[in-house]
N, C-alpha and C positions, 0 to 999 in steps of 0.2 A: 456406520459411516467411516470410522477410523481405519478400517481395512480397505476402503475404496481408493485411498491415495496416501502417499507419505507426506502430503502437504495439503492441509484443508483450511479453507478460509470461511468464516461465518459472515455472510452478507446480511446486513441489517434489513429486516423485512418490515414493511410499514414504518419506515423511518420517521421519527418524530423530532427531528432537529429543526433549527431555524433555517430559513431559506438560504442564508449565506453559507452555512455549513454544507447543505445539500449541493449548492452550486459549486463550491470548491471541490467536493468529491467528484462531481461530473467533470470539472475541468481536469482534475488529476487523471481520471479514467481516459479522457480524450488524449491528454498528453502522453500517458503510458502507451496507448494504442498507436499514436503517431510515431513516437520515438523508438519504441521497442517492439511493437506488434503484440503487446500484452493487454488484452481487453479485460482487465480485472474490474469487476463491477463496483467494488467498495474497497478502494486502495488502502484506506487507513482503518481496516476492520478491527473491531474490538475483540474478536475471537480468532485465534489461530491454533491449529493443532498440527504439529509436524514431528516426524521421527528425529530423535537426537542426532543420528548420524547425518541426516540431511541438513539440519540446522548447523552443525559443526562445519560441514563442508561449505555451506553458503556464507557463514561468518568469515571464513578465510578470504572470500572474494569481496566482502562488503567494504566499500570505501570508508576510510576513517572519518570519524566525527560528522556523520551525516545527521541532519535534523530528524528525518523520518525513516529510520532503518527498516521498519516493517514494509514500507513501499518497495524499497530496494530488494528485500528478501523475496518478495513475490516476483519481481522482474527477473532476478537471478535464477530463481527456481524454474520459471518458464523457459528462460533462455537455455538452461541446461537440459531441457527436455523432460523435466519432472512434471508429471501430470498433477496439475493444481485443481483440486475439487473445491467447489463452492457449495455451501449449504445455507439455507435461510436461518437466521436467528432472530428472535423477537427483539424489538427495540422499544424500550419504554421511555416515556417522557421523564425528564429529570424532576424529581419530587423535592429534593432539598439541595442546598448549596448552590454554587454558581459555577458556570463554565470557567475553566482555568485560562483559556485563551479566547478573548472576545474581540469583536469588531476590528479595529486597526491592527491589533496584535495578531489576530487571526489572518488577516490579509498579508501581513508581513511574513508570517510563518509559511503561508501558501507560496508566496513569491520566493522565499528562501528555498523551499523544497523544490519548486519548479526549476530554479537556477541550478541546483545540485543535480537534478535529473538530466538537464540539458548538458551540463559539464560532463556527466558520466557517459552520456551518449556520444559526445565528441571524443572523449578518451577512448571509447570502444572503437569508433571509426578510425582513429589514428593508429590503434593497435591492429587494425585490419579485420575487426569483427563487425 
């Protein structure tokens, strides 16, 4: 699979997250599609494989201090014409510990990320892109 694309995303298959997390992922997918035309199925994927040269180029374009840089990397790669491949990865239910971001903090994180994506889209429009 690693030779199929310089940018590979592992999409969680049979996702076993709480409903709120799944809903937020769907919201981000919709937002990415509307704002950037990038229909990435699992925007905050736990698995990414990319060539170092691609990552280094994308990092130069990455806005500073964004909350979820992995979402931006996927958008930037697609906008640059890099073929982004998606492959299913198993998603296991959490067995120990607690989620690091829950409930209201999770919603706050989602809102922050959405605001950053909207601001980025506006900046691109102003730059003529």
